N, C-alpha and C positions, 0 to 999 in steps of 0.2 A: 618816213622822213622826219628827222628831228628838227625842231624849230628853236632858234635862239634869238630872242628879242632883246635889244638894248639900245640905249641912245648914247649917252656919253659913258662908255664903258670899255673895258678891255677884255675880250673873250680869250680866256686862258693866257693872258699876257701877250697875245700874238697880234690881234687885229683890233683897232679902235676906230669906231665910226662916230663922227661928231653929231650932236643933236641938231645941227643945222640941216640935216636931211629929214627933219620932221619925224614922224612915226615910222621909221624904217626898220625892217626886219632883215636879218641876215640868215639865210638858210643854207645848210650843207647837206648833201645827200648822205643817207645813213651809212654808206660804205666808206665815207671819207671822214677822217678825224675832224673834230670841231675846232680846227685852226687852219690858217692859210698854208697851202703847200703848192709849190710850183706845179703848174699844169692841172691842178685839181679845181673844179668849179665851185663857186659860191654864188649866191644870188642876193642882190639888193632889192628888197620888196618895199615899194613906196606906198603910202596910204592913199594916193590918188594917181590917176594916169599922168605920166610924164611925157609920153610920146603918143602920136596918133596910131591907130591900128595898122596903118600902112607901113609903119616903121618896124613892126614886129619882124624879127629875123635879121634885122640890120644892126650894125655896130653902133656904139655910142658915138655921137658926133662931138667934136671939140666945142667948148664953150658952155657945157652944161655942168660938169663936175670936175673938180680937181682933187688930186690925192697928194698927200705930203707925208713923208718924203716921196720923191718920184718912184713910181712902180709901173713897170711895163706889164700890160695885161691885154688880153683879147676880150672882146665883149660882144654880146648880142642881146637885143630885147626879146624876151620870150613871151611877154605880155606887155600891154601899154604901161603897166606899173612895175614890171619885174625885169631887172637887168642881170643877166648871167655873166659873170666875169671868170677868167682863168688867168692867174698870175703867170707871167713868163719869166720874171726875174727869180733869182734865188731868194727865198724868204729866210732871213736870218732868225735864229732862235730869239724869242722875246721881242721881235721887231713890232713896232706899233705904227699904224697908218691912220691918217685922218682924211676923211672924205668930206668935201665941202661943195655946196653949189656955187657956181660962178656968179658974179654980180649980175643981177637982172634975170636969173634963171626963174622960169615959171612952170607951173603945172599946166596941163592941157586946158583946164577951166579958166586959166588966166591968173589964178592966185599965185603969189610969189612963194618961193621956198622960204621957210623961216630961217633967218640967220641969227643963231644964238652963239654968243662967245663960248669957246671951249673952256672947260674947267682945267 
């Protein structure tokens, strides 16, 4: 599995994830190109647990993360710190998406998500 780590960056001009997600890693299975594609999974890997172990296998609940511009996606927690997402919308060439924690979002240990202005 290839690992692509970045904070405020654009992965091949397709996906941008804001530094406000702290030390987040985006992973793509090796059989999938390293860019967003409709129906193809990618993982957001956080540096700390975001949900309790009892939430593993369940979808992302509203009020934790927002994505801009809007993007329809299905999701499920595959570990307390790993969210697997599958875009359901058509991903346009060179589209850029910004993921941000919602106001007041916290890790399981109670520490807040870092909110850093985007570049």
